[in-house]
N, C-alpha and C positions, 0 to 999 in steps of 0.2 A: 504494499500500500504507500501511496505518497501521500504526504500531508501538505495540504494547499493553505497558504496564509492569506486570507481574505479580509479585505478592509476598506473603508469607503476612500474613494479617489476624486479629487476635484476635476472639474470638467476641462480645466487647463492642463491637467498632468497627461503625460504620454503614457497612456495605459492601453497598449493594443488588444484587440479583441481575442488574441490567443492567450491571454492572461486572465479574461474573464471567467469566473466561475461557471458560469453558463456554458462557455466554449469547453472548459475542462470536462465538464458532465456530457456535452455533445461528442467530444472525442471517444470517451468511455463507451457511449451508446454505438458508435460506428465500428468500434473494435471488433473485427471478426473472430476474435476467440470464442472458443467452442464452452458448451456449457457442461460442468462436471456432473458426473452420474447422480452423486448425492445430491446436488442442486436440483437435477431433474427430478428426482423421486419427491423432493419435498415440494416441488411445484405442484406435482400431483396431490400430494397429501392436501395441500392448501385449496386447491380447486373442489376437493371432496368435502373439506371443512366448509368452504362458502355454501356449497349445495345443501349441506346439512342446516346451517343457519337460516338458509333462505326458505327451506322446507317448514322449519319451525315458526317463521314470521310470516308465511305467505298470506294470511287472511287478517293480518293486523291493520289498523286504519291508515297508517302512513304507508305501508307497503302498496295498499289497495289503491291509494291516491296515486303512488308514482306509476303504478301498473297502468292504471286508466289514462293518466296523462300520455304515457308512450302508446298506447293503443290509439290515441286520436292522430298519431304520426306513422301511419303505414308507409312501406318503403321497399323498393325491390332493387337489389337482392336483399338488403337489409339484415337485421340482427334478430336474435330470439330475446323473448322477454320469459323470466322464469316461470314456468308453470303452465304457460299457454301455447297454442298454437298460433303461427303468424308471424310475418317478418315486419320488422320496424326501423324506422331511422336510428342508426346506430349511438348517436349521442342521448336518443331519448332511452333506448335500450340500456345504456350503460347508467342513466340515471335510474331506471325502475330497479334495475339489477343490484344497484350499489346501496339503495334504501333496503333492500330485501337482506342483503348480506349484513348490514350495520345495525339494522333496527333493535336487535336484542342484545347488542354488545357481547357477542358471544364467538367472535373469530380470533385471528392470530393479533400478535402485539408486539412492539419492541419497544424498550425504554431506556433512555440514557440521558444526553442533555435535555432531550425533549421527548414527547410522547408519539407514538404513531400506532396505526393498524395496517400495516403493509398489504394485508389481503384486499384493502380498498382499491389497489391497482388492478386487480383481476377483472372485475366487470367491465371496466372501460376497453381493456386490450383483448377481450374475448369479443366483446361486441363489434369493435372495429374489425378483428381478424375475421368474424364471420361475414361482414358486409363486404370485404374486399376479397374473399376467398382464400385467407392464408391458410396454412397447414400447421400441423402440431408442432413441428420442428420450429417454425417462426415463431409462434405463441410462446414457446419456452424460451426462446432467446430474449423476447422482448420482455417476459415476466422476470428473467433473470436480473436484466437492467434496471427495470422498474424497482424492484426489490432493494437492489445495490444502492441506487441514487437515493430513495428515501431513507434507508437505513444509515448511510453515510452522513447525510444531513442531520439526522437525529442524533448522531454521534457528536456532531461538532456544533451544532447552533440551536441554542435554547430560544424559542418563541414564547413560551407560557410566562417568563418572569415579566414580560413585556405585554401579557395579555393577548397575546396574538394566537389564534387558532393553531392546532397542529396540522390541519389540512393545508396550510401555506407550504409544507413539504411534499404534499401528495400532487398538486399540479404539476410542477416539474418532474417529478418522478414518473407519472402517466405519460407526459409528453416524450420523455427521455425513452421509455419502453415503448410507446408506439413507433418512435423513430427507429429504434432496433428491428422491431417486427416487421415494418414496412420497408426496411432497407433504404431509409432517406439519407440524405447527404448530412454532413455535419452542420452546415449553413442553415439547413430548414430546421433542423432540431434545435440549433442556437436559438433561433427565432420564437420557435413554438414555446419552448423553455421560458424566455422571457415574458412572453404574453400570457401563459399558464401562471406564472407566479403574481405577476400584476394583478391578475384578475381573481386571485384566490385567497389574498391576505384578508383578515377578518378578525374580529375580537372575540376573545374566549368567553363572551357573556352567553353563549349557546350551551356553555357547560357550567354556569353559575346560578345559584340562587333556585328558583323554580325553573327546572330543565324541561323543555318542550321537546316536540317531535323533531324539530330542527336539528337536534343532536344526530340523528340518522340521515336527515337529508344532507348536511354540509359536506362529509365527503362525496357524496353522489354527486353534488353540485361541482365540486372539484375536478370529478373524473369527467364530467360533461363539458366543462369549461376547457379542460386540456384537449378533450377531442376536437373541439371547435377551434382552438388555437393552432393544432397541427394543421386542420384543414385549411385555415387560413394561411398559414406560414407555407404550405405547399403550393398555394395560389401566388406566392411572391411577397405576402405583407410582413412587415418587421414587428419588431417590438421595442419597448423602452430599453435602452441600454447605456451602462452596464446596469442590469437591474439589480444585483445584490450591491455593488460597490458604488453605483452612481452617488453624486453629490446630494441629489433629492431621491435617493433610491432606498432600498428596503433597510438595509443597515443602518444608513443615517437617520431615518425618521421613523421607523418601526420597531428598531432593535436596539442595539447597545449604543448607537451613535457614532459620529464621525472618527472617534478616537479608539473605537474598539477593533479588535483582530478576532478573527475566528479562525480554527484550525480544523478543516475539514479533509477527512482521508478519504481517497479515491483509488480504485485500483490502477497500476501502472499498465503501460501498453503490454498486450499479451497476458495479462494476469486475469486469471479465471474469477467470475462473479459468483462469489459464495456467501454473501451478507444473509440470504433467507436462511441459512443454516444456524444463525445466531438469534433468530425469532422463535416465538412460542405461541402456541394457541391456548385455549381456555377449555377447561372441564365443565366450567360453570358460567353461567350467564349473567356475568357481573363485571365491573369495571375491573381491569387486570390486577390493580393493587389489592383487590379483595380476594383473590383467588387463594392465595396462602393462608389469610385470616379464616377463610371458610373451612379449609383442610385443618387449621388449628383448632378450630372451634368443636368440629366433628371429631377430634381427638380428644379435647379436654372434657366434652360433656360426659364421658365416663367417670370423671372424678368428681362431679358434683351429684349431691344427693337430691336436694330440694332447690329448685332455681330461686325459689322465694327468700332462701337464705343469702342469698348474693346481695351485698352491700353495694359494692361498685365493681367496675370492670375498668382497668386503664390499658389501652394499648400502646405500647413504647414502638414507635415506627420512624420511618424516614420522614424529611421534611415534606415530600412529594405527597406522601400518602396521607400526612396530617393537614395540610392545606387544602389539597384537591377533594378527598373524600371524607376527612376527619372534622374534629372539632375546630381545627385550626383554620377552617374556610369561614367561620363565622356565620354559616348559613342556617337560620333556624328551621328552614324547610326540610333539613336533613332529619329533625326529628318530629316531622308532621305526617301523621298517618294518611291525611287527605293528599299528601303529595304524589305528584305523577310517579309512573313507573321509572322513568328517566332519572327523576330524582332520588329515588330510593336505591337505584343502582349505582348512585355516586354517593351513598351514605354508608360507610363502613360500620357505623354504630348499629344500623338497621340489620344490616347484611349479617353482623357476627351475632346478634341477638337471636335472629331466625335460626341461622346454622346451628347455634348452641342448643336452642330448643329442639328442633327438629332431627338434627344429625344428618342432614342432607341438603341439597339445593336444586329446587326446580324451576325452568325458565319461566313457568307460568305460575304454579301455586306458591311459590316463594313470595311473588309481588302481587297476589290477589288482594283487592281491598279488604276482603274479609280476614286475610291473613294479617295485613297491616294494621287492622283495628282490634285485635285480640287484646282484651285488656292486660293479661299476663305479659304478652310481648311489649306493648307499650310501657309497661312499667319496668321492665328489664332494659329497654332500649334506652330509656332516660339515665339508666345509671352508667353508660357507657360513655368513655371519652377517649381523645387521643392526645399524645404527647411526642413531641420530635425527640427523638434519640440521636446524637451526633454520629454514632456508631452505623446506626442503621442508614442514616443518610451517606455516609461514607462509603458502606457496601453498595447502597444504590447506585452510586457513581462509579463504583470500581470498573477498571477496564478488564481486570481478571475475571473469566467467566466462571471460575471455582468459587470466587469470594462474592460476585454480585449477586444481591439479594433484594427481594421485593416483599418481605415479609414482615412480621412483628412478633414482640414479646408480650404475651397477654397476662397481666396481673390481676387476678379475682381476688377480692377481699370478702370474706364471708361476715355474717353478722356478729358470730363469736370471735372474730379477730383473725381466725385461719385465713392463711394465704396460699391460694394454688397459682402456680407461675409454669407457664410453658411457653416455648417458641418455636417458630418455623420459618426457614430462611425463603424457601422457594416452594411453590405449589407443588402438590404431588404429580401433576401432568407435565411439569417443566422438565427439559432434558437432564437435570440433576435431581429430579424429585423422586419420591417414593414410587411412581407409577408413571415414567415417563410415555409420551404419546408416540407411537410408531403408526404404521400403516393399519395394523389391526384396530388400533384405537381410533383412528380416523373414520375406518369404515364403520365401526361400531356406532360412533356419534352419528354417522349419517343415517345408519339404519333405525336407530331409535328416534330421530328427529322427523324421519320420513315415514315411521310406522303409521297408518291410517290417512296419510297425506298422499303418498305417491305409490301406486301399485308395485307389487314386488317384483313382478316381470320387468317393470320400467326402471326400478332400483337396479336390478341385475343388468341390464342393458347398459345403463349410465357407468356403472362402476367398470364393466368390461371395456366401455369405450376409453374412459379417462385413463385407465391404467395403461393403455397403448397409445397414450397422447403422441408420444415422439413419432409414431407412424402414421398418424392420421394425415390423410393426403389434402392438399390444398382444396378449399371448399367444403371440408367435413366438419367444421368446427360447431356445426349446430347441434352435433351428437353431444356437446357439452350442457345442452339445456335438459331439464327434465319437466315432464308434462304431470301436473298435479290433478287429482281426482276431481271431475266436475262437481261432484257432490261437496266437495270440501270449498272450492271457489264459490259455490252457492251461498256460503256462509258469510263470505266477506261483506263488511258493513257497506252501506250507502255513504256515500262520501259528499253529496252536493255536486252541483253543476259548476264546473269551471269556465274557463274561456274557450278551451279548445273542443 
């Protein structure tokens, strides 16, 4: 890997395009290096993972709304929308499928200086690949680039400290991945990266306070914008430049300012793209920093006789966990039983209480209104708080994968003064966890989520096709869609009439 020093440049400086971060990313996108076997296998795992969570979310209102918007834009040859027949404009298919993937907060993650869900790249690349008749080999190459770019930006450039949403790293990664898949030239990719970044920077209010359905739409919007940016760049249209380093660019005014310098690692020429191997998926439908606490709660409940005997629970954890999903956020909504599912998903206090009581976590029942309103749950929920522990923060940011951790130490104090303490560094499903996810676990997750939603024969067909992704011929990527049982789609809610 080569570490690039990225900082603001005055317009009067001699700063050639070859030194722009967008150009450095474009250069790795056009590098013809082949994709390693383990990267290819993990890409297949994540396509299966996305299909699993899409099946689980298919009749939720935001997903239904996005699907109906896409259906208003038929197109030939077009792209598929999860669960249904037909061909639709690729940017709208990317939009609808992106919402389906993101709605339940249940797919892959990478956490470093910034947050990310790099599986958000998949819907846009698949949709465009279907529309242009790409093959499985091209899609794999594109996704390897997209994951690499997003993960490397997340390693070196923090957005949330400036209240910028993490999808600002997604627009450029989708644009770069599309560039690889479509075999575009470096100049076209450079321009599309600049446009995509310029149009996908937004504040983090979508993940603050009372969180709405926009949390699911935000990455889908970034993917859609990136598709449109690539289309414009292919037609010869340019972008603001230098987009990150410009005097009025992203670093100067949205991030750490003109004096800041960011260290962005990118593969060198001929170096394989392996970043997807550093990412991890979720066993539980909850914000990633809740994954280890859920597993910890399941383990600790056996040590507690009567939950009414609990006086307090303090979760000692990292700065990120404390301020994003803990009491350090200052969000009273995180203790409100009437809060949205999206808000409860970002309340580790609620999540730990339910996991402690139930010994499990379910993507539907754990968030059900009647579950959140249980008096004993509310009483326990109110007793839970978080504190930042510098050691957990250090481990969160460690570059050593054996040390990097997203967990917590739980200190449970009982009314009689007894104290029960336990800790867990990584989730059970993490590569270093108690039960790491491999192909069998991804398939089991898909089967579980697809049960009663997708016909068994259709499940088998999809798994057979995706596992031979590398050999899918040009024009065959529609095989990556799965059809949902009509009786299930009939249960989708009415969403009102829009413009389209």
